[in-house]
N, C-alpha and C positions, 0 to 999 in steps of 0.2 A: 572795580579797580583792577587795572592790569599793570604788569611790570613795564616801567618806562613812562607811565602817566605822570603828568605835571599838574598840580592844582594848587590853589591858594586857600589858606585857612587863616582864621582870625583867632589867635590864642593870647590871652592875658593882655588884651588891648593892642597887640602887635599883629600886623599882616605878614604872613610868611608863605613862601612858595616851597612846596615839597615835591619830591620825586619818589615814586615807588620803585624800590630796588629789588624787592623779592618778598617771598612768603615762606613761612615754616609753621609746623605744628609744635606747640610747646610740649616738651617731653612728658611732663607729669600730669598736666591738666587736659592735654589734647586740644587746647584752645588755639585757633588759627591766629598767627601773629603776622604783622607786616613790618618790613624793614624800610624805613624812610630816610631820605637825605634832605636836609634843609638847604635850599638853594638861595644864594645871595644874588639878587637880580643884577647887581653891578658886575658880577663875575660870570654871568650866563653867556655862553658863546655857542653859536650854531655853526657846525662844521660838517661838510659833506662826508659821508662814510668813506667814499673813495680816497679822500685825503688822509684818512686815518690808517688805511691798510699798511703803508710802509712802517708805521709806528707800532701798531697792534696787529701782528700777523695772526690770521685765523687759526693757524696751526699751534700757536703758543697759548691762546686763551680760548676758553670755552664758556658759553653762557649756561 
């Protein structure tokens, strides 16, 4: 699993698409955790990165 990966999972009888947003280690147990976003397929939009540069300047946001 890498940051930005999209995959489909089947949970409680429902199919969901999720995106990996990031990872961190749990402070007390040291267990590696993953931060996921649930994606609604009806709202999924593909936009070229160049089109986003005027909105999200690389100087303002860091990954």
